[in-house]
Structure formats: structure tokens, C-alpha cells
C-alpha positions as CSV (number, residue, x, y, z in Angstrom):
1,M,-134.7,-63.4,-59.8
2,D,-132.4,-66.1,-58.2
3,E,-130.6,-64.4,-55.0
4,G,-127.4,-64.9,-55.5
5,V,-127.8,-62.8,-58.9
6,L,-129.5,-60.2,-57.1
7,V,-126.6,-60.2,-54.3
8,T,-123.7,-60.0,-57.3
9,R,-125.6,-57.5,-58.9
10,A,-126.1,-55.3,-55.7
11,L,-122.4,-55.9,-55.1
12,A,-121.8,-54.2,-58.1
13,G,-123.6,-51.3,-57.6
14,D,-127.2,-52.1,-58.7
15,Q,-129.3,-50.3,-56.4
16,Q,-132.5,-52.2,-57.9
17,A,-131.2,-55.6,-56.9
18,F,-130.3,-54.6,-53.5
19,A,-134.0,-52.9,-52.9
20,A,-135.6,-56.5,-54.6
21,L,-133.1,-58.1,-51.8
22,V,-134.9,-56.1,-49.2
23,E,-138.4,-56.5,-50.6
24,A,-137.3,-60.6,-50.0
25,Y,-136.0,-60.0,-46.3
26,Q,-138.0,-57.1,-44.8
27,V,-140.9,-59.3,-43.1
28,P,-137.8,-61.9,-41.7
29,V,-135.9,-59.3,-40.5
30,Y,-138.8,-57.3,-39.2
31,N,-140.3,-60.1,-37.5
32,L,-136.8,-60.9,-36.0
33,S,-136.4,-57.4,-34.5
34,Y,-139.6,-57.6,-33.1
35,R,-138.9,-60.8,-31.3
36,M,-136.0,-59.3,-30.1
37,L,-137.1,-56.2,-28.9
38,G,-141.2,-56.6,-28.4
39,N,-142.3,-53.4,-29.6
40,A,-143.6,-52.5,-32.8
41,A,-142.1,-48.9,-33.4
42,E,-138.6,-50.2,-32.2
43,A,-138.8,-53.0,-34.5
44,E,-139.6,-51.0,-37.5
45,D,-136.7,-48.7,-36.7
46,A,-134.2,-51.8,-36.0
47,A,-135.1,-53.3,-39.6
48,Q,-134.7,-50.2,-41.4
49,E,-131.3,-49.8,-39.8
50,A,-130.5,-53.0,-40.5
51,F,-130.8,-52.8,-44.0
52,V,-129.2,-49.2,-44.2
53,R,-126.1,-50.6,-42.5
54,A,-126.3,-53.8,-44.9
55,Y,-126.2,-51.6,-47.9
56,L,-123.4,-49.7,-46.2
57,Q,-121.5,-52.6,-45.6
58,L,-121.9,-54.8,-48.6
59,K,-118.5,-54.7,-49.7
60,T,-117.7,-56.6,-46.3
61,Y,-120.2,-59.5,-47.5
62,D,-118.4,-62.9,-48.4
63,P,-120.7,-64.3,-51.2
64,A,-119.5,-67.7,-50.1
65,K,-122.0,-67.3,-46.9
66,R,-125.4,-67.6,-46.9
67,F,-127.0,-63.3,-47.4
68,S,-129.4,-64.0,-44.9
69,S,-127.1,-65.2,-42.0
70,W,-124.8,-62.1,-42.9
71,L,-128.5,-59.9,-43.1
72,F,-129.5,-61.5,-39.7
73,S,-126.3,-60.9,-38.0
74,I,-126.4,-57.1,-38.6
75,A,-129.9,-57.0,-37.4
76,A,-129.4,-58.9,-34.4
77,H,-126.4,-57.1,-33.2
78,Y,-127.9,-54.2,-33.7
79,C,-131.3,-55.4,-31.7
80,I,-128.5,-56.5,-29.0
81,D,-127.3,-52.8,-29.0
82,Q,-130.6,-51.2,-28.4
83,L,-131.5,-53.6,-25.9
84,R,-128.5,-53.0,-24.0
85,R,-129.4,-48.9,-24.4
86,R,-133.1,-49.8,-23.0
87,R,-131.6,-51.2,-20.2
88,F,-129.5,-48.1,-19.3
89,S,-132.3,-45.9,-20.2
90,W,-134.8,-47.7,-18.0
91,S,-132.4,-48.1,-15.0
92,T,-132.3,-44.3,-15.3
93,L,-135.7,-43.5,-15.5
94,E,-137.1,-45.8,-13.1
95,S,-134.3,-44.0,-10.6
96,L,-135.6,-40.7,-11.1
97,T,-139.7,-41.6,-11.5
98,G,-139.9,-44.4,-9.8
99,R,-141.8,-46.5,-12.2
100,D,-141.4,-48.6,-15.0
101,P,-141.8,-46.6,-18.6
102,Q,-144.9,-47.8,-20.6
103,D,-144.7,-48.9,-24.5
104,H,-147.2,-48.0,-26.2
105,G,-147.6,-48.6,-30.3
106,A,-150.5,-49.8,-32.8
107,L,-150.9,-53.3,-33.7
108,D,-148.8,-54.5,-36.9
109,P,-148.7,-57.7,-38.8
110,E,-146.5,-59.5,-36.2
111,E,-148.3,-58.1,-33.0
112,R,-151.3,-59.5,-34.6
113,A,-149.9,-62.7,-34.9
114,L,-149.2,-62.5,-31.0
115,N,-152.7,-61.4,-30.1
116,N,-153.8,-63.9,-28.3
117,E,-153.4,-65.1,-24.6
118,E,-150.7,-67.9,-25.7
119,G,-148.9,-65.6,-28.0
120,R,-148.7,-62.9,-25.7
121,E,-147.6,-65.2,-23.1
122,L,-145.0,-66.5,-25.3
123,Q,-143.5,-63.3,-26.0
124,R,-143.6,-61.9,-22.4
125,A,-141.4,-65.1,-21.5
126,L,-139.2,-64.4,-24.6
127,M,-138.8,-60.8,-23.6
128,L,-137.5,-62.0,-20.0
129,L,-134.7,-64.1,-21.0
130,P,-131.2,-62.6,-21.4
131,E,-130.9,-61.3,-25.3
132,N,-128.1,-63.7,-25.7
133,Y,-130.6,-66.4,-24.9
134,R,-133.5,-65.1,-26.5
135,L,-131.4,-64.4,-30.0
136,V,-130.5,-68.3,-30.3
137,L,-134.3,-69.4,-29.3
138,I,-135.5,-66.7,-32.2
139,L,-133.0,-67.8,-34.7
140,R,-133.7,-71.4,-34.3
141,Y,-137.0,-71.9,-33.8
142,W,-138.7,-68.7,-36.0
143,Q,-136.1,-68.1,-38.4
144,D,-135.4,-71.7,-39.2
145,L,-132.0,-71.5,-39.3
146,S,-129.2,-74.2,-39.0
147,Y,-126.4,-74.5,-36.3
148,E,-123.8,-73.4,-39.2
149,E,-126.0,-70.4,-39.8
150,I,-126.6,-69.8,-36.2
151,M,-122.8,-69.9,-35.3
152,A,-122.0,-67.2,-38.1
153,V,-124.6,-64.8,-36.6
154,T,-123.6,-65.3,-33.0
155,R,-119.5,-66.1,-33.6
156,I,-119.9,-68.8,-31.0
157,S,-118.7,-72.5,-31.2
158,E,-120.9,-75.4,-31.8
159,S,-120.7,-76.7,-28.6
160,A,-121.4,-73.4,-27.2
161,L,-124.5,-72.9,-29.4
162,K,-126.2,-76.3,-28.2
163,T,-125.0,-75.4,-24.4
164,R,-127.0,-72.0,-24.9
165,L,-130.0,-73.6,-27.0
166,H,-130.2,-75.8,-24.2
167,R,-130.3,-73.7,-21.5
168,A,-132.5,-71.1,-23.2
169,R,-135.2,-73.8,-23.7
170,E,-135.0,-74.5,-20.0
171,M,-135.5,-70.7,-19.5
172,L,-138.3,-70.4,-21.7
173,A,-139.9,-72.9,-19.9
174,E,-139.3,-71.9,-16.9
175,K,-140.7,-68.4,-17.6
176,M,-143.6,-70.0,-19.1
177,R,-144.4,-72.1,-16.2
178,G,-143.7,-69.2,-13.5
179,G,-145.8,-66.6,-15.4
180,R,-149.5,-66.4,-16.7
181,A,-149.0,-69.7,-18.8
182,T,-151.5,-72.6,-18.1
183,P,-149.5,-75.7,-18.0
184,A,-151.1,-77.0,-21.0
185,M,-149.3,-73.7,-22.6
186,A,-146.3,-74.5,-21.5
187,Q,-146.2,-78.4,-22.1
188,G,-147.6,-77.4,-25.7
189,L,-144.4,-74.7,-26.3
190,V,-142.1,-78.0,-25.3
191,Q,-143.7,-80.0,-27.8
192,A,-143.3,-77.6,-30.8
193,V,-139.9,-76.9,-29.4
194,N,-139.0,-80.6,-29.8
195,R,-140.7,-81.3,-32.8
196,K,-138.6,-78.5,-34.2
197,E,-135.3,-80.3,-33.1
198,E,-136.5,-83.6,-34.7
199,G,-137.0,-81.6,-38.1
200,D,-140.3,-80.9,-38.4
201,G,-140.3,-77.3,-39.4
202,V,-140.5,-73.8,-38.0
203,L,-142.3,-72.4,-35.2
204,S,-145.7,-71.3,-36.4
205,E,-146.3,-67.8,-35.1
206,C,-148.4,-68.1,-31.8
């Protein structure tokens, strides 16, 4: 069924229509959350929370805009809130114990896609970026959103977005070169990003 029809029915209170939207977007929303949070369990919780919030806030959705952009905005801002809380919790825990907390969890589809040397290094580098820079990279190069859609999610101007993307690419390349990535890995990332900017599609999952 056409997405516009599903959204219209969901706005009218059709729960089955909203369930169909959840089914259509559960993987993209989970992937966005995982790239932002770097933890499978937290990403699953974030995706579920994003859909709950979307359902509760459905009457605020503007049908003139893309549903995906609106939904990604909800998920992205929830992830940023979680990262800020995590920073506070980690700094508090470290001050009490003098050591870093460890993440654990079973592999899920997105983690399995990252379960190779290049993928792990890319995710590590992403997690070192400030969340606002990480977000624009994920939305542009993994979720394949246009500038207009990213502007709707981030609520920044086009010039600010272009500046942030440029700086985010530089920062990611620096993190890749400064970490365990080989020169070939770092160069491959730069080439993939350049291809995306030239209109060659979304980045593949490493």
C-alpha cells in the first residue's frame, strides 16, 4: 500500500496502518539508532521508543513533509538525549570506580554487518565524533537523506549543514587515520563518501 495512504489512515486512527509504517521503517530506524549509539540493546530500545513517540505525536505530523524525515527526527533526537545521559552516567561511574564501563550484547543484523575489521573501525571512528556531526554523516551517507530532509531533522540551515558535513567528513577521516585503520581503509572511506556526493547512491554497510 502507498505510504501516503498509510499515513492518512494512521492519522485517522487506523492502528493497522501505523503498524504497517512501523514494519516498513523498523530496520532503517534501528540502523540509525545503532550507528548513533553503538550498542544493540540500546538501539533496539531507542527504535521502540521512537515509534511510541511517533504514535503519540502523530497529530503533529505535517503531511506536506516526508514521513521518514519526521520519524528519523524523532529517533535522532532521542538518541542524542540518550548519549548526553550516557556521558553523565559514564563520567559519574568513572569518578566512582576509576574505570570505564563495558558494553555487552549479542550480535544482531546491523552488528553482524559491522563484524569485520573495516566495519568495526568505522563504527569506532563514528562513535568518537560529537553526536551532531555523527548524526549528519549517518543521515547523509547511510540513510541517504537529501539536504532538505536532513535540514528538517536537524533544524539547521543549508549552509550550516554543508559546513557541518564537510567538517564531519574531515573528522571521521582523521579518526580513521589516527586509529587502527590501515591507510587503505581510510582512503576507501574517503572515496566512498566522494562517490556518494557525486550521486552514486548510499554507502554500503561495512
